[in-house]
N, CA, C and O of each residue as an XYZ file, in Angstrom:
728
protein
N      -5.278      7.988    -16.162
C      -3.867      8.646    -15.673
C      -2.713      7.969    -16.758
O      -2.742      6.830    -17.225
N      -1.404      9.344    -17.075
C      -0.894      9.252    -17.521
C       0.311      8.547    -16.975
O       0.246      8.105    -15.827
N       1.499      8.384    -17.742
C       2.620      7.344    -16.854
C       3.667      8.848    -16.510
O       3.417     10.046    -16.640
N       4.812      8.162    -16.062
C       5.319      9.021    -15.306
C       5.002     10.232    -14.298
O       5.301     11.410    -14.492
N       4.389      9.744    -13.272
C       3.627     10.408    -11.895
C       4.424     10.436    -10.945
O       5.004      9.356    -10.835
N       4.748     11.247    -10.132
C       5.733     10.791     -9.131
C       4.828     11.257     -7.830
O       3.731     11.816     -7.820
N       5.754     10.791     -6.628
C       5.145     11.031     -5.441
C       5.897     10.332     -4.358
O       6.939      9.813     -4.758
N       5.598     10.166     -2.906
C       6.487      9.975     -2.237
C       5.871     10.292     -0.687
O       4.778     10.657     -0.253
N       6.696     10.077     -0.320
C       6.130     10.458      1.542
C       6.177     11.569      1.996
O       7.115     12.165      1.466
N       5.517     12.347      2.902
C       5.739     13.891      3.621
C       6.870     14.537      3.762
O       7.200     15.653      3.360
N       7.752     13.303      4.700
C       9.290     13.777      4.982
C      10.347     14.055      3.533
O      11.313     14.819      3.539
N      10.001     13.442      2.646
C      10.755     13.444      1.396
C      11.512     12.287      1.193
O      11.878     12.122      0.030
N      11.855     11.417      2.032
C      12.854     10.466      2.360
C      12.632      9.456      0.945
O      13.511      9.039      0.191
N      11.341      9.258      0.884
C      10.798      8.233     -0.187
C      10.464      9.147     -1.234
O       9.715     10.054     -0.869
N      10.718      9.159     -2.112
C      10.445      9.354     -3.835
C      10.395      8.136     -4.683
O      11.220      7.223     -4.693
N       9.325      8.247     -5.385
C       8.859      7.263     -6.680
C       8.514      7.826     -7.806
O       8.156      8.999     -7.699
N       8.504      7.246     -9.132
C       7.963      7.816    -10.118
C       7.022      6.407    -10.436
O       7.325      5.304     -9.981
N       6.035      6.616    -11.151
C       4.874      5.520    -11.738
C       5.337      5.674    -13.354
O       5.172      6.694    -14.023
N       5.938      4.452    -13.810
C       6.150      4.444    -15.286
C       5.008      4.244    -16.099
O       5.178      5.100    -16.967
N       4.168      3.778    -16.314
C       2.743      3.167    -16.553
C       1.508      3.532    -15.946
O       1.430      3.780    -14.742
N       0.501      3.577    -16.756
C      -0.589      4.330    -16.425
C      -0.849      2.764    -15.143
O      -0.188      1.728    -15.202
N      -1.951      3.053    -14.125
C      -2.548      2.067    -13.589
C      -2.972      0.778    -14.218
O      -3.494      0.880    -15.328
N      -2.835     -0.451    -13.690
C      -3.589     -1.405    -14.324
C      -4.973     -1.375    -14.077
O      -5.806     -1.652    -14.940
N      -5.274     -1.005    -12.782
C      -6.711     -0.192    -12.159
C      -6.517      0.010    -10.870
O      -5.662     -0.539    -10.175
N      -7.307      0.797    -10.541
C      -7.769      1.865     -9.445
C      -8.790      1.279     -8.248
O      -9.952      1.622     -8.464
N      -8.659      0.656     -7.312
C      -9.416     -0.174     -6.146
C      -9.637      0.889     -5.022
O      -8.686      1.591     -4.677
N     -10.718      1.012     -4.510
C     -10.999      1.981     -3.005
C     -11.355      0.736     -2.652
O     -11.998      0.008     -3.409
N     -10.913      0.335     -1.305
C     -11.430     -0.425     -0.370
C     -11.746     -0.020      0.887
O     -11.006      0.680      1.579
N     -12.978     -0.493      1.266
C     -13.702     -0.238      2.703
C     -13.856     -1.023      3.664
O     -14.579     -0.826      4.641
N     -13.005     -2.216      3.392
C     -13.131     -3.291      4.288
C     -12.370     -3.082      5.800
O     -11.320     -2.439      5.792
N     -12.758     -3.487      6.788
C     -12.681     -3.034      8.263
C     -11.116     -3.549      8.340
O     -10.562     -3.217      9.388
N     -10.501     -4.121      7.638
C      -8.829     -4.160      8.182
C      -8.342     -2.765      7.482
O      -7.895     -1.867      8.195
N      -8.429     -2.626      6.222
C      -7.967     -1.517      5.675
C      -7.811     -0.242      6.691
O      -6.825      0.398      7.055
N      -9.208     -0.148      6.994
C      -9.489      1.044      7.963
C      -8.556      0.816      9.406
O      -7.708      1.583      9.862
N      -8.897     -0.169      9.816
C      -7.888     -0.286     11.101
C      -6.413     -0.003     10.913
O      -5.717      0.660     11.682
N      -6.040     -0.565      9.839
C      -4.599     -0.568      9.575
C      -3.917      0.869      9.236
O      -2.722      1.143      9.350
N      -5.030      1.770      8.765
C      -5.025      2.959      8.196
C      -5.258      4.167      8.863
O      -4.853      5.302      8.611
N      -6.117      3.654      9.931
C      -6.649      4.797     10.833
C      -8.044      5.820      9.928
O      -8.739      6.640     10.527
N      -8.155      5.567      8.720
C      -8.905      6.089      8.035
C     -10.187      5.486      7.678
O     -10.449      4.421      8.236
N     -11.174      6.049      6.717
C     -12.291      5.327      6.461
C     -12.107      4.439      5.362
O     -12.724      3.377      5.444
N     -11.450      4.613      4.423
C     -11.139      3.781      3.195
C      -9.540      3.804      2.615
O      -8.890      4.819      2.864
N      -8.982      2.862      1.955
C      -7.868      3.210      1.150
C      -8.361      3.087     -0.141
O      -9.388      2.482     -0.450
N      -7.445      3.803     -1.050
C      -7.491      3.832     -2.590
C      -6.110      3.255     -3.008
O      -5.092      3.571     -2.392
N      -6.092      2.351     -4.132
C      -4.769      1.792     -4.278
C      -4.752      1.916     -5.696
O      -5.654      1.282     -6.245
N      -3.997      2.540     -6.441
C      -3.119      2.704     -7.631
C      -2.323      0.949     -7.670
O      -1.608      0.608     -6.728
N      -2.522      0.212     -8.587
C      -2.364     -0.879     -8.711
C      -1.253     -1.125    -10.008
O      -1.731     -1.089    -11.142
N      -0.589     -1.237     -9.937
C       0.490     -1.262    -10.967
C       1.767     -2.422    -11.124
O       2.137     -3.105    -10.169
N       2.209     -2.490    -12.138
C       3.177     -3.763    -11.899
C       4.361     -3.228    -11.208
O       4.639     -2.029    -11.258
N       5.130     -4.173    -10.504
C       6.034     -3.899     -9.838
C       7.537     -2.773    -10.792
O       8.170     -1.757    -10.501
N       7.508     -3.525    -11.709
C       8.499     -2.761    -12.622
C       8.235     -1.462    -12.963
O       9.077     -0.871    -13.638
N       7.057     -0.803    -12.571
C       6.807      0.565    -13.227
C       6.574      1.097    -11.795
O       5.690      1.954    -11.800
N       7.000      0.898    -10.785
C       7.323      1.766    -10.008
C       8.617      2.023     -9.284
O       9.160      1.211     -8.536
N       8.916      2.835     -9.478
C      10.718      3.079     -9.390
C      11.053      4.103     -8.161
O      10.988      5.331     -8.210
N      11.398      3.357     -7.136
C      12.041      4.239     -6.380
C      12.981      5.120     -7.031
O      13.458      4.874     -8.139
N      13.239      6.108     -6.371
C      14.399      6.893     -6.661
C      16.036      6.261     -6.081
O      16.257      5.586     -5.075
N      16.855      6.683     -6.955
C      18.001      6.025     -6.514
C      18.608      6.123     -4.852
O      19.231      5.217     -4.300
N      18.226      7.550     -4.187
C      18.393      8.114     -2.951
C      17.469      7.612     -2.092
O      17.711      7.919     -0.925
N      16.444      6.915     -2.259
C      15.337      6.641     -1.387
C      16.326      5.067     -0.977
O      16.948      4.292     -1.704
N      16.069      5.103      0.641
C      16.483      4.149      1.283
C      15.919      2.865      1.411
O      14.779      3.044      0.985
N      16.022      1.564      1.767
C      14.787      0.824      1.796
C      14.041      0.881      2.650
O      14.280      1.234      3.805
N      13.011      0.535      2.192
C      11.722      0.742      3.292
C      11.386     -0.199      4.061
O      11.535     -1.340      3.623
N      10.746      0.013      5.654
C      10.512     -0.773      6.347
C       8.901     -1.385      6.339
O       7.811     -0.901      6.646
N       9.356     -2.712      5.820
C       8.280     -3.582      5.475
C       7.899     -4.591      6.654
O       8.698     -5.342      7.213
N       6.160     -4.443      7.007
C       5.273     -5.121      7.974
C       4.125     -5.871      7.246
O       3.263     -5.464      6.468
N       4.336     -6.830      7.643
C       3.072     -7.953      7.489
C       1.698     -7.673      7.821
O       1.620     -7.052      8.881
N       0.829     -7.864      7.396
C      -0.056     -7.647      8.056
C      -1.590     -8.494      7.392
O      -1.574     -8.988      6.265
N      -2.648     -8.538      8.151
C      -3.427     -9.425      7.309
C      -4.143     -8.845      6.580
O      -4.213     -7.617      6.531
N      -4.935     -9.794      5.741
C      -6.171     -9.244      4.765
C      -7.186    -10.184      4.955
O      -7.161    -11.192      5.662
N      -8.526     -9.529      3.900
C      -9.751    -10.510      4.310
C      -9.472    -11.660      3.510
O     -10.288    -12.561      3.706
N      -8.383    -11.983      2.485
C      -8.204    -13.038      2.264
C      -7.352    -13.976      2.639
O      -7.012    -14.944      1.958
N      -6.992    -13.705      3.733
C      -5.846    -14.597      4.445
C      -4.755    -14.589      3.564
O      -3.975    -15.529      3.722
N      -4.489    -13.792      2.688
C      -2.963    -13.818      2.002
C      -2.256    -13.058      2.666
O      -1.114    -13.475      2.476
N      -2.210    -12.168      3.355
C      -1.264    -11.274      3.863
C      -0.874    -10.295      2.823
O      -0.884    -10.511      1.612
N      -0.520     -9.164      3.431
C      -0.218     -7.912      3.108
C       1.140     -7.493      3.405
O       1.525     -7.822      4.527
N       1.792     -6.983      2.834
C       3.226     -6.480      2.915
C       3.333     -4.862      2.902
O       4.132     -4.430      2.071
N       2.758     -4.044      3.572
C       2.817     -2.602      4.020
C       4.048     -1.910      4.101
O       4.729     -2.318      5.042
N       4.575     -0.994      3.431
C       6.079     -0.344      2.943
C       5.890      0.891      3.204
O       5.123      1.671      2.638
N       6.840      1.140      4.368
C       7.024      2.419      4.982
C       7.970      3.189      4.816
O       9.024      2.641      4.494
N       7.981      4.493      4.941
C       9.018      5.246      4.793
C       9.999      4.928      6.279
O       9.459      4.882      7.384
N      11.382      4.741      6.097
C      11.832      4.574      7.440
C      11.955      5.507      8.556
O      12.122      5.211      9.739
N      11.851      6.677      8.036
C      11.931      8.048      8.915
C      10.209      8.395      9.188
O       9.705      8.373     10.311
N       9.749      8.588      8.415
C       8.477      9.176      9.129
C       7.001      8.232      9.119
O       5.853      8.494      9.479
N       7.635      7.032      8.533
C       6.549      5.581      8.648
C       5.257      5.818      7.971
O       4.201      5.349      8.395
N       5.354      6.544      6.927
C       4.056      6.738      6.147
C       4.183      5.456      5.304
O       5.259      5.062      4.855
N       3.132      4.902      5.144
C       3.130      3.479      4.293
C       2.640      4.033      2.828
O       1.567      4.613      2.663
N       3.509      3.786      1.880
C       3.616      4.519      0.575
C       3.044      3.439     -0.758
O       2.453      3.716     -1.802
N       3.557      2.007     -0.141
C       2.993      1.175     -0.906
C       2.773     -0.428     -0.484
O       3.658     -0.939      0.201
N       2.017     -0.957     -0.738
C       1.581     -2.638     -0.223
C       1.940     -3.499     -1.450
O       1.891     -3.078     -2.606
N       2.348     -4.889     -1.050
C       2.179     -6.000     -1.907
C       1.470     -7.077     -1.314
O       1.827     -7.380     -0.175
N       0.358     -7.853     -1.932
C      -0.796     -8.455     -1.467
C      -0.446     -9.892     -1.694
O       0.132    -10.035     -2.771
N      -0.643    -11.211     -0.896
C      -0.420    -12.412     -1.379
C      -1.240    -12.609     -2.364
O      -1.987    -11.846     -2.978
N      -0.916    -14.222     -2.483
C      -1.570    -14.982     -3.318
C      -1.716    -14.438     -4.894
O      -0.870    -13.867     -5.582
N      -2.666    -14.701     -5.120
C      -2.925    -14.312     -6.596
C      -2.936    -12.920     -6.693
O      -2.441    -12.422     -7.704
N      -3.328    -12.321     -5.975
C      -3.207    -10.680     -6.145
C      -1.471     -9.984     -6.293
O      -1.168     -8.799     -6.151
N      -0.750    -10.871     -6.541
C       0.246    -10.454     -7.453
C       1.956    -10.607     -6.648
O       3.046    -10.514     -7.213
N       1.683    -10.855     -5.244
C       3.126    -11.016     -4.482
C       3.904     -9.588     -5.150
O       3.299     -8.612     -5.592
N       5.082     -9.724     -5.103
C       6.028     -9.152     -5.428
C       6.165     -8.121     -6.773
O       6.734     -7.051     -6.987
N       5.465     -8.893     -7.419
C       5.108     -8.310     -8.963
C       4.216     -7.052     -9.310
O       4.264     -6.337    -10.311
N       3.343     -6.977     -8.146
C       2.092     -6.065     -8.593
C       2.523     -5.359     -7.243
O       2.887     -5.934     -6.217
N       2.379     -3.628     -7.508
C       2.515     -3.175     -6.676
C       1.499     -1.825     -6.215
O       1.547     -0.823     -6.929
N       0.591     -1.840     -5.012
C      -0.095     -1.494     -5.169
C       0.007      0.028     -4.059
O       0.142      0.072     -2.836
N      -0.092      0.899     -4.839
C       0.680      2.152     -4.377
C      -0.555      3.109     -4.005
O      -1.424      3.371     -4.836
N      -0.569      3.656     -2.577
C      -1.277      4.848     -2.002
C      -1.400      5.960     -2.694
O      -0.424      6.684     -2.892
N      -2.582      6.236     -3.141
C      -2.896      7.175     -3.765
C      -2.409      8.557     -3.382
O      -1.949      9.401     -4.151
N      -2.622      8.680     -1.768
C      -2.170      9.952     -1.450
C      -1.142     10.519     -1.283
O      -0.809     11.634     -0.882
N      -0.470      9.308     -1.764
C       1.610      9.309     -1.555
C       1.451     10.237     -2.878
O       1.917     11.377     -2.885
N       0.734      9.664     -4.055
C       1.204     10.431     -5.287
C       1.595     12.525     -4.744
O       1.067     13.088     -3.785
N       2.442     13.064     -5.562
C       2.522     14.204     -5.523
C       0.716     14.781     -6.093
O      -0.008     14.258     -6.941
N       0.426     16.182     -5.108
C      -0.486     16.387     -5.192
C      -1.215     17.016     -6.961
O      -2.413     17.131     -7.218
N      -0.128     17.299     -7.842
C      -0.752     17.756     -9.036
C      -1.012     16.489     -9.948
O      -1.277     16.658    -11.138
N      -0.936     15.214     -9.397
C      -1.080     13.863    -10.185
C      -2.634     13.310     -9.601
O      -3.375     12.505    -10.166
N      -2.846     13.964     -8.387
C      -4.267     12.922     -7.817
C      -5.375     13.429     -8.176
O      -6.290     12.639     -7.940
N      -5.732     14.412     -8.653
C      -6.813     14.754     -9.207
C      -7.461     14.016    -10.100
O      -8.622     13.696     -9.841
N      -6.868     13.606    -11.299
C      -7.338     12.875    -12.199
C      -7.695     11.226    -11.947
O      -8.108     10.398    -12.759
N      -7.473     11.125    -10.955
C      -7.668      9.520    -10.637
C      -8.977      9.284    -10.076
O      -9.369      9.948     -9.116
N      -9.737      8.306    -10.656
C     -10.946      7.674     -9.762
C     -10.740      6.221    -10.186
O     -10.387      5.545    -11.152
N     -11.181      6.112     -8.857
C     -11.521      4.363     -8.605
C     -12.355      3.212     -9.922
O     -13.502      3.397    -10.326
N     -11.777      2.490    -10.219
C     -12.735      1.586    -11.109
C     -13.456      0.903    -10.703
O     -14.494      0.569    -11.275
N     -12.938      0.383     -9.193
C     -14.103     -0.132     -7.981
C     -13.760     -0.009     -7.243
O     -12.576      0.201     -6.978
N     -15.148     -0.128     -6.183
C     -15.220      0.280     -4.701
C     -15.726     -1.328     -4.485
O     -16.590     -1.997     -5.053
N     -14.737     -1.634     -3.352
C     -14.574     -3.165     -2.477
C     -14.796     -3.043     -1.105
O     -14.475     -2.141     -0.331
N     -15.474     -4.227     -0.902
C     -15.872     -4.143      0.590
C     -16.989     -3.268      0.740
O     -17.144     -2.787      1.863
N     -17.674     -3.008     -0.021
C     -18.466     -1.785      0.605
C     -19.481     -2.395      1.263
O     -20.402     -1.637      1.565
N     -19.629     -3.815      1.659
C     -20.716     -3.862      2.783
C     -20.174     -3.682      4.057
O     -20.868     -3.708      5.074
N     -18.739     -3.468      4.050
C     -18.229     -2.932      5.169
C     -17.911     -1.501      5.484
O     -17.186     -1.115      6.401
N     -18.711     -0.570      4.377
C     -18.532      0.642      4.081
C     -19.148      1.683      5.221
O     -20.318      1.530      5.571
N     -18.486      2.552      5.690
C     -19.103      3.498      6.903
C     -20.356      4.248      5.915
O     -20.237      4.736      4.792
N     -21.851      4.109      6.980
C     -22.896      4.744      6.534
C     -22.947      6.069      5.752
O     -23.687      6.452      4.846
N     -21.899      6.649      6.411
C     -22.035      8.217      5.764
C     -21.287      8.482      4.538
O     -21.439      9.542      3.931
N     -20.690      7.801      4.246
C     -19.667      7.591      2.811
C     -20.192      7.345      1.633
O     -20.405      6.174      1.319
N     -20.465      8.267      0.864
C     -21.402      7.846     -0.491
C     -20.804      7.617     -1.269
O     -19.639      8.015     -1.258
N     -21.348      6.788     -2.437
C     -20.313      6.527     -3.624
C     -20.893      7.056     -4.965
O     -22.095      7.316     -5.029
N     -20.013      7.237     -6.122
C     -20.182      8.396     -7.135
C     -21.408      7.442     -7.913
O     -21.446      6.214     -7.842
N     -22.127      8.066     -8.462
C     -23.315      7.852     -9.516
C     -22.952      6.434    -10.475
O     -21.971      6.668    -11.181
N     -23.327      5.470    -10.610
C     -22.751      4.369    -11.491
C     -21.427      3.673    -10.971
O     -20.798      2.827    -11.605
N     -21.154      4.082     -9.918
C     -19.632      3.610     -9.420
C     -19.909      1.888     -9.148
O     -20.929      1.589     -8.526
N     -18.954      0.747     -9.641
C     -18.585     -0.194     -9.838
C     -18.313     -0.649     -8.296
O     -17.200     -0.570     -7.775
N     -19.374     -1.091     -7.694
C     -19.271     -1.237     -6.068
C     -19.335     -2.761     -5.921
O     -20.221     -3.248     -6.624
N     -18.635     -3.646     -5.196
C     -18.744     -5.190     -4.748
C     -18.846     -5.205     -3.472
O     -17.972     -4.703     -2.764
N     -19.902     -5.768     -2.995
C     -19.847     -6.228     -1.339
C     -18.687     -6.470     -0.785
O     -18.283     -5.906      0.232
N     -17.867     -7.625     -1.644
C     -16.509     -7.976     -1.074
C     -15.505     -7.476     -2.243
O     -15.257     -6.309     -2.547
N     -14.973     -8.708     -2.841
C     -13.898     -8.477     -3.910
C     -14.601     -8.448     -5.178
O     -15.774     -8.794     -5.037
N     -14.286     -8.157     -6.355
C     -15.159     -8.419     -7.323
C     -14.158     -9.716     -7.875
O     -12.998     -9.897     -7.504
N     -15.075    -10.741     -9.061
C     -14.681    -12.121     -9.398
C     -13.709    -11.569    -10.688
O     -14.292    -11.359    -11.751
N     -12.756    -11.415    -10.642
C     -11.353    -11.247    -11.761
C     -11.956    -11.726    -13.056
O     -12.147    -11.018    -14.045
N     -12.270    -13.165    -12.926
C     -12.978    -13.843    -14.239
C     -13.973    -13.158    -14.706
O     -13.914    -13.040    -15.930
N     -14.756    -12.721    -14.275
C     -16.160    -12.323    -14.890
C     -16.000    -11.184    -15.548
O     -16.759    -10.899    -16.475
N     -14.615    -10.069    -15.020
C     -14.438     -9.002    -16.240
C     -15.253     -8.008    -15.816
O     -15.920     -8.164    -14.794
N     -15.300     -6.981    -16.468
C     -15.996     -5.760    -16.734
C     -15.302     -4.504    -15.342
O     -15.997     -3.583    -14.912
N     -14.070     -4.736    -14.934
C     -13.311     -4.063    -14.216
C     -12.637     -3.613    -14.799
O     -12.838     -2.555    -15.395
N     -11.311     -4.456    -14.829
C     -10.221     -4.128    -15.677
C     -10.170     -3.862    -17.154
O     -11.031     -4.505    -17.754
N      -9.448     -3.136    -17.889
C      -9.314     -2.959    -19.151
C      -8.573     -3.946    -19.968
O      -7.606     -4.582    -19.550
N      -9.100     -4.045    -21.209
C      -8.584     -5.234    -21.688
C      -6.821     -5.047    -22.031
O      -6.236     -6.086    -22.337
N      -6.271     -4.173    -21.995
C      -5.198     -3.463    -21.972
C      -4.374     -4.225    -20.672
O      -3.389     -4.942    -20.845
N      -4.878     -3.973    -19.560
C      -4.706     -3.880    -18.392
C      -4.555     -5.401    -17.784
O      -3.777     -5.931    -16.991
N      -5.900     -5.920    -18.695
C      -5.667     -7.771    -18.643
C      -4.581     -8.368    -19.117
O      -3.872     -9.138    -18.470
N      -4.440     -8.083    -20.091
C      -2.940     -8.208    -21.076
C      -1.871     -8.010    -20.200
O      -1.307     -9.028    -19.797
N      -1.411     -6.773    -19.765
C      -0.330     -6.270    -18.744
C      -0.170     -7.566    -17.705
O       0.878     -8.197    -17.562
N      -1.278     -7.803    -17.092
C      -1.196     -8.803    -16.023
C      -0.751    -10.233    -16.346
O       0.104    -10.846    -15.706
N      -1.347    -10.648    -17.290
C      -1.065    -11.899    -17.802
C       0.277    -12.294    -18.170
O       0.651    -13.464    -18.082
N       1.237    -11.062    -18.706
C       2.652    -11.176    -18.866
C       3.101    -11.904    -17.146
O       4.021    -12.716    -17.043
N       2.273    -11.434    -15.932
C       3.183    -11.494    -14.714
C       2.607    -12.864    -14.374
O       3.160    -13.574    -13.534
N       1.483    -13.250    -15.028
C       0.931    -14.622    -14.262
C       1.793    -15.724    -14.444
O       1.328    -16.548    -13.656
N       2.693    -16.207    -14.959
C       3.551    -16.908    -14.930
C       4.629    -17.320    -13.374
O       4.873    -18.329    -12.713
N       5.186    -15.243    -13.341
C       5.816    -15.526    -12.116
C       4.941    -15.334    -10.588
O       5.286    -15.670     -9.455
N       3.832    -14.738    -11.010
C       3.084    -14.893     -9.909
C       2.814    -16.273     -9.544
O       3.040    -16.741     -8.429
N       2.276    -16.963    -10.620
C       1.655    -18.617    -10.180
C       3.108    -19.451     -9.712
O       3.102    -20.432     -8.968
N       4.002    -19.007    -10.149
C       5.273    -19.648     -9.352
C       5.457    -19.151     -8.130
O       5.518    -20.060     -7.302
N       5.576    -18.038     -7.651
C       5.398    -17.483     -6.455
C       4.522    -18.271     -5.500
O       4.938    -18.827     -4.483
N       3.034    -18.264     -6.011
C       1.989    -18.919     -5.270
C       2.560    -20.153     -4.868
O       2.738    -20.498     -3.700
N       2.924    -20.999     -6.189
C       3.117    -22.379     -6.463
C       4.204    -22.709     -4.885
O       3.866    -23.406     -3.928
N       5.295    -22.089     -5.025
C       6.200    -22.115     -3.965
C       5.703    -21.908     -2.422
O       6.370    -22.103     -1.406
N       4.572    -21.533     -2.506
C       4.120    -21.045     -0.684
C       4.203    -20.163     -0.300
O       3.791    -19.815      0.807
N       4.891    -19.370     -1.272
C       5.856    -17.946     -0.457
C       4.363    -17.230      0.425
O       3.236    -17.359     -0.055
N       4.564    -16.655      1.454
C       3.073    -15.948      1.818
C       4.328    -14.759      2.898
O       5.516    -14.754      3.219
N       3.338    -14.074      3.060
C       3.899    -12.660      4.314
C       3.452    -13.489      5.178
O       2.498    -14.261      5.079
N       4.435    -13.250      6.365
C       4.459    -13.883      7.717
C       3.767    -12.556      8.861
O       4.427    -11.819      9.594
N       2.268    -12.592      8.690
C       1.509    -11.344      9.813
C       2.590    -11.291     10.953
O       3.179    -12.253     11.446
N       2.731     -9.891     11.279
C       3.533     -9.225     12.164
C       5.184     -9.713     12.031
O       5.982     -9.551     12.955
N       5.464    -10.199     11.004
C       6.844    -10.062     10.694
C       7.279     -8.343      9.786
O       6.793     -7.744      8.827
N       8.426     -8.085     10.743
C       9.193     -6.797      9.915
C       9.816     -7.219      8.964
O      10.375     -8.295      9.176
N       9.967     -6.713      7.807
C      10.833     -7.388      6.777
C      12.433     -5.910      6.553
O      13.359     -6.117      5.769
């Protein structure tokens, strides 16, 4: 996926631009994602926060902290008008405020077609009627980042630049308090 892709919520209150290609695209089948979204799975474009740019006219997003399988929590950010979840932040080493997980369905339609997941995670909880593409990188739970094979070399280098900030955030004990609205 090339850079400068746009998206937003259905009512048009939230508009954003992605100014770089994704680090990685994950499709999650965990039971929590299904419960929190009301759909069979969720697909996230994972990108540095600096490359997820809200339009100047976008008001502050309504953020709600929810649980995750890792126990580190997730901050789901919604349009304050139509309440569509546009983007999330995940706690712990998943990036906190430095990495954004953009919901693929919020991209403008002309930019959705070329995106394919790099990994399918929590497939042990996948609904049995959902198939995966042939040759898909599928993991019963989450993949081991250290083993490689999912992220490109370029994406790994981009993430490494953020590690000092992420590690400092984690060391400070910053967490999303499940149930809190921010």
